[in-house]
C-alpha positions in Angstrom: 36.0 -93.2 222.8 39.1 -92.6 220.6 37.6 -95.0 218.0 34.3 -93.1 218.0 36.1 -89.8 217.5 38.2 -91.3 214.7 35.0 -92.7 213.1 33.2 -89.3 213.4 36.3 -87.7 211.7 36.2 -90.2 208.9 32.5 -89.7 208.4 33.0 -86.0 208.3 35.6 -86.5 205.5 33.2 -88.6 203.6 30.5 -85.9 203.8 32.9 -83.1 203.0 34.8 -84.7 200.1 33.7 -86.4 196.9 35.1 -89.7 198.2 33.5 -92.8 196.7 35.5 -95.5 198.5 36.9 -96.0 202.0 38.9 -98.7 203.7 38.7 -99.6 207.3 41.3 -101.7 209.2 40.0 -105.2 210.1 38.7 -105.4 213.6 38.7 -108.3 216.0 35.4 -109.3 217.4 36.3 -108.1 220.9 36.9 -104.6 219.4 33.6 -104.7 217.6 31.8 -105.6 220.9 33.7 -103.1 223.0 33.3 -100.2 220.6 29.6 -100.7 220.1 27.3 -98.3 222.1 24.4 -100.7 221.3 24.1 -104.2 219.8 20.9 -106.1 218.9 19.4 -108.8 216.8 16.8 -107.4 214.6 14.8 -107.5 211.4 15.1 -104.8 208.7 11.7 -103.1 208.3 12.4 -100.2 206.0 15.0 -98.1 204.2 14.3 -94.7 202.8 16.6 -92.0 201.5 16.3 -88.2 201.6 18.5 -85.1 201.4 20.1 -84.3 204.8 19.3 -80.8 205.8 22.6 -80.4 207.8 25.0 -81.7 205.2 23.2 -81.5 201.9 24.2 -85.1 201.2 21.9 -88.0 200.4 21.3 -90.2 203.5 19.5 -93.4 204.1 17.4 -94.2 207.2 17.2 -97.9 208.0 14.6 -99.1 210.6 14.8 -102.4 212.4 12.4 -104.4 214.6 14.6 -105.2 217.7 14.2 -108.9 218.6 16.9 -109.2 221.2 19.2 -106.6 222.9 22.8 -107.7 223.3 24.3 -104.4 224.5 23.1 -101.0 225.6 19.5 -99.7 225.6 17.3 -100.0 222.5 13.5 -99.6 222.0 11.2 -102.0 220.2 12.4 -100.4 216.9 15.6 -98.7 216.1 16.5 -96.4 213.2 20.0 -95.5 212.0 21.0 -92.8 209.5 23.9 -93.4 207.2 25.6 -91.5 204.3 24.5 -92.5 200.8 21.4 -93.8 199.0 19.3 -93.2 196.0 17.1 -90.1 195.6 15.3 -88.8 192.5 17.5 -90.6 190.1 20.7 -89.6 192.0 22.8 -92.2 193.6 25.5 -91.6 196.2 27.1 -94.8 197.5 30.3 -95.2 199.5 32.1 -98.5 199.5 32.0 -100.1 202.9 28.9 -98.4 204.2 26.5 -101.3 204.7 23.0 -101.6 203.2 20.2 -103.6 204.5 17.6 -105.8 202.8 14.0 -105.3 204.1 12.8 -108.6 205.7 16.3 -109.8 206.4 17.6 -110.4 210.0 20.9 -109.1 211.3 22.9 -108.8 214.5 24.2 -105.2 214.5 26.9 -103.5 216.5 26.4 -99.7 216.3 28.5 -96.8 217.3 26.7 -94.0 219.2 24.9 -91.3 217.3 27.1 -88.4 216.0 26.3 -84.7 216.4 24.8 -84.8 212.8 22.6 -87.8 213.7 24.7 -90.5 211.9 25.1 -94.0 213.4 26.7 -96.8 211.5 27.8 -100.3 212.4 31.2 -100.6 214.1 33.9 -100.9 211.4 31.2 -100.3 208.8 30.4 -103.8 207.2 32.3 -105.5 210.0 29.6 -104.7 212.6 26.8 -106.0 210.4 26.2 -109.8 210.8 23.7 -111.3 208.5 21.6 -114.1 209.9 21.3 -117.1 207.5 18.7 -119.9 208.0 20.3 -123.4 207.8 18.8 -126.8 208.3 20.0 -126.9 212.0 18.8 -123.4 212.9 20.6 -120.1 212.1 24.2 -119.0 211.3 25.7 -115.5 211.3 28.3 -114.0 209.0 29.9 -110.7 208.2 32.0 -112.3 205.5 35.2 -112.5 207.6 36.9 -115.5 209.3 35.7 -116.1 212.8 39.0 -117.9 213.6 40.8 -114.6 212.9 38.2 -112.3 214.5 38.3 -114.2 217.8 42.1 -114.1 218.2 41.8 -111.3 220.8 39.2 -113.1 222.9 40.1 -115.3 225.8 39.4 -119.0 225.0 37.2 -119.4 228.1 34.7 -116.8 226.6 34.3 -118.8 223.4 31.6 -121.5 223.6 33.2 -125.0 223.6 31.3 -126.1 220.6 32.5 -123.1 218.6 36.1 -123.7 219.8 36.0 -127.2 218.5 34.6 -126.2 215.1 37.3 -123.5 214.7 40.1 -125.9 215.9 39.0 -128.7 213.5 38.5 -126.5 210.4 41.5 -126.4 208.1 40.3 -123.2 206.4 38.4 -120.1 207.4 35.2 -120.3 209.4 33.0 -117.6 207.8 29.8 -118.6 209.6 29.0 -119.3 213.2 25.9 -120.7 214.9 23.7 -117.7 215.9 23.2 -118.9 219.5 26.9 -119.6 220.0 27.7 -116.2 218.5 25.3 -114.4 220.9 26.6 -116.4 223.8 30.1 -115.3 222.9 29.0 -111.6 222.5 27.3 -111.7 225.9 30.3 -113.3 227.7 32.7 -110.8 226.1 30.4 -107.9 227.0 30.1 -109.1 230.6 33.8 -109.7 230.9 34.5 -106.0 229.9 32.3 -104.6 232.7 
């Protein structure tokens, strides 16, 4: 709950001030899973921007087809509202606020909805994992090192095949097998109950 309050305060500052960039501390994967109100695998269906009546700021609504629920309760589609976007030749973009490409697949970890209707991924870009097709199936990435992100997770919750990959790699592991990742998320979610 304190993280959600902090996030809401930061979001209020973004809206109130002419800030164009923001930094967020790196989060461990267990923090991303724990702090998410909902998490799901989904496909981006639509993005549209408009002027928010409450704040006067440009906001973007992103809608997803929900393919698999990993945490919380989500319908067949889910729409989030974030600060920023393009409207009538005006662009308002804040560094770190993720964007989504229509047709792309993601695993998203989302905070709850704020009083103003905003809902962003946990840790901004950190809670957005892009699904990448590879010859052996699918990988996920948020651009960070999984060896670092999983430091706070008990080794018995990490799938053995993922443990072996991370132990053998001399450098960072920026991608993880989608099924291994979802298994890890489910096990971490269930361990927190």
